[in-house]
C-alpha positions in Angstrom: -2.8 -13.5 -19.1 -1.9 -10.1 -18.6 -4.8 -9.2 -16.4 -3.5 -12.0 -14.1 0.0 -10.3 -14.2 -1.3 -7.3 -12.5 -3.1 -9.3 -9.9 0.1 -11.3 -9.2 2.1 -8.1 -9.0 -0.3 -6.7 -6.5 -0.3 -9.7 -4.2 3.5 -10.2 -4.4 3.9 -6.6 -3.5 1.3 -6.9 -0.6 3.3 -10.2 0.6 6.7 -8.0 0.5 5.0 -5.3 2.7 4.0 -8.0 5.0 7.5 -9.6 5.1 9.4 -6.4 5.6 7.0 -5.5 8.5 7.6 -8.7 10.1 11.4 -8.1 10.5 12.4 -7.6 14.1 13.5 -3.9 14.7 16.8 -5.0 16.1 17.4 -6.4 12.6 16.5 -3.0 10.8 19.1 -0.5 9.8 19.0 2.7 12.2 17.3 5.5 10.6 18.5 9.1 12.1 16.1 10.9 10.3 12.3 10.2 11.6 11.0 11.7 8.4 12.6 8.9 6.2 10.5 6.3 7.9 7.3 7.9 7.3 8.4 8.6 3.6 9.2 4.9 3.2 5.5 3.8 4.6 4.0 6.5 2.0 6.2 5.1 -0.9 5.7 1.5 -0.2 1.9 1.9 -0.1 1.7 4.3 -2.9 3.7 1.7 -5.2 1.2 -1.0 -4.1 -1.7 1.4 -5.0 -0.1 2.1 -8.4 0.5 -1.6 -9.0 -3.3 -1.9 -8.3 -4.2 0.9 -10.5 -2.7 -0.9 -13.7 -5.2 -3.8 -13.1 -8.1 -1.5 -12.3 -7.6 0.7 -15.4 -6.9 -2.5 -17.6 -10.0 -4.3 -16.7 -12.1 -1.0 -16.7 -13.2 -1.6 -13.1 -16.4 -0.2 -12.0 -16.5 2.6 -9.3 -17.9 0.6 -6.6 -15.3 -2.2 -7.4 -12.6 0.5 -7.1 -14.0 1.6 -3.7 -14.2 -1.9 -2.3 -10.4 -2.7 -3.5 -9.2 0.7 -1.9 -11.1 0.1 1.4 -9.6 -3.4 1.6 -6.4 -1.8 0.9 -6.6 0.6 3.9 -7.9 -2.5 6.1 -4.8 -4.6 5.2 -2.6 -1.4 6.0 -4.4 -1.3 9.4 -3.9 -5.0 9.9 -0.2 -5.0 9.0 0.5 -2.0 11.2 -1.5 -4.2 14.1 0.4 -7.5 13.2 3.6 -5.8 14.2 2.4 -5.8 17.9 3.6 -9.5 17.8 7.0 -8.8 16.0 9.8 -8.5 18.7 11.0 -4.8 19.0 8.2 -3.5 16.8 5.1 -1.7 17.9 1.8 -0.3 16.5 2.1 3.1 15.3 -0.9 5.4 14.3 1.7 7.6 12.5 2.7 4.8 10.6 -0.9 4.0 9.7 -1.4 7.5 8.6 1.6 7.4 6.3 0.3 4.1 4.9 -3.2 5.6 4.2 -1.4 8.6 2.7 0.5 6.5 0.2 -2.7 4.7 -0.6 -4.7 8.0 -1.0 -2.0 9.3 -3.3 -2.4 6.2 -5.6 -6.0 6.7 -5.5 -5.9 10.4 -6.4 -3.7 9.4 -9.5 -6.3 6.5 -10.3 -9.0 9.4 -10.3 -6.8 11.7 -12.6 -5.9 8.9 -14.9 -9.6 7.8 -15.3 -10.8 11.4 -16.0 -8.2 11.9 -18.6 -8.9 8.8 -20.4 -12.7 9.8 -20.5 -11.9 12.9 -22.3 
């Protein structure tokens, strides 16, 4: 049951990301500091990766499974960014995609550290 809870948490977080990125820009609060936006992208995607990590670590996923999952996460981040093209007032931003990928990469780095620590 707990393994399924990690999967459910990861799916719900992914859904939250898509819901938030579907909000038209005129409904979003204005941020004066541009870097706050990129930090939000990094944080949201890193949190999603850390949720994914809990499930991967619990089920002792093999290396190729982890790589597939992380590649799918990057694909999802790209698709999420692209779908904003169809949201009023939103646009596709390569810088947002880079921030998303950085968040996912930080979570992946944490996974590798944790995996190596658990081995020793």
